[in-house]
N, C-alpha and C positions, 0 to 999 in steps of 0.2 A: 504494500500500500504506500503510495507516495504521500508527501506532506500535504498536498492539495486534495487528496482523495479521501472522502469519509467512508467509513465502513458501514455497511447496512446490516451487519451481523449483530444480533442481540447480545451474544456472549462477549463480543469485543467491548460493547458499551458498558456492560455490567463489570467487566474486568477493570476498565478504566475508572469507573465510578468507585469501586472498592479501593483502588490505588489512591484516588483523591481523598476518600474518606480517611484512609490511613494518614495522609499528609496533614489532616486537621489536627490529629493528636500530636504529631511532631511539632507543629507550629504552636500549639497550645502549651506544650512543655517549655517552649522558648518565650512564652507569654506574648506571642505575636497574634493578637486578636484579629487584626485586619487580614493577615495572611491566612489564618485559619478560616475566617469568614469567606474569603475568596474561594478556598477549596471546598468549603461546605456548599457554596453555590454551584461550583463545578460538579461536585459529586451528585447533587440533586438534579442538576440539568441532565446528566448522563443517565441516571436512573429513570428519569421521566422519558427521555428519548428511547431508552431500551423498552420501557413499558409500551410506548406507542408503536415502536417497531414490531413488537410482539403482536400488536393488533393490526399489522399491515399498513400502518401509517407511512406516508411518504416523508422521508427525512427532510427537514427544513433547517436552514441555518438561522438560529435565533438563540438568545440567551435568557429571555424573560421567562422565569418559571411560571408566573401567573398565566401567561399566554399558552405555554405548554400544558399547564393544568387544564385550561379551557378545552384543549383537544382531548385530554385524558378523561375529562368528565363526560364526554360524549360516549365513552365506553363503560364508565363506572361513575354514576352520579354521586356516590358516597364520597368520592375524593374531594368534593367541594369543601369539606370541613378543613382542608389544608390550605385554603385560599389565603388567609392572613399570613401563614407561615411562608408560602411561596412569594407573596408580595414583599415581605420583609427581606427574605434571603436573596431575592433578585437584586435588591439594592446593594448587597455585598459585592456583587460583580463590579458595579460602577464605583463603589467606594475605593476599591483597590486599583482599578484601571484609571480613574479620573479623580485623584485626590483633591485637586484644586477646586473642582466643581462640587464635590460631595465630601465635606469634612467628616471625619470619623470620630465618634465618641464611643466606639465599641469597647467592651471589656471582655476579658477571658470568660467571665461568668455568663455574659450574654451568649457567647458562642457555645459554651457548655450546655446551656439551656436549649438552644436551638439544635444542637447535636442530638440531644435526647428526643426532641420532636422529630428530627430527621429520621431517626431509627424507627419511630412509629410509622412515619410516612412510607419508608421503604418496605416495612413489613406488610403494609396494605398493598403496595405495588407488586411485591414479590414475597409472598408468605413464607417461602422456603429459604429466603436469603438470611444468612447468619452474620450479623454485625457485632455479636457479643465480643469476639476477640479483637474487634477494632474499637471498642468503647472505652479503652483505657483512658484515664485522665491524668493530669499532671501530678496527682498525688500517688500514683502507682509507679513511680520511677524506679 
């Protein structure tokens, strides 16, 4: 796969999502809330795209979790309970990419809380997905 070619394989997206989820913990250990927030957004984006690909959705280049969630709700209306979460976490992408436009006041605790909600979200998207081994926090060093 070239750098400009996206994979349409569900397993590739899940594998990348897990890798990004692991990066959250690494950055939280360094007390880098903004970096952890960025990878939280990245992980959730990839899990959502994987869910949609599983439903034969045509892959689209976008980063807004709330927009991706709108597509996902077409397949599972119950996912709508994660709208606030998706809207909040979408902002993390822009905070890290455009710091002058979106000043950050994120804390490690904010990201820890959102990481817990992220696990609930992923378990709804992929009930067999096990993130327990990726849930370590900075106190488990």
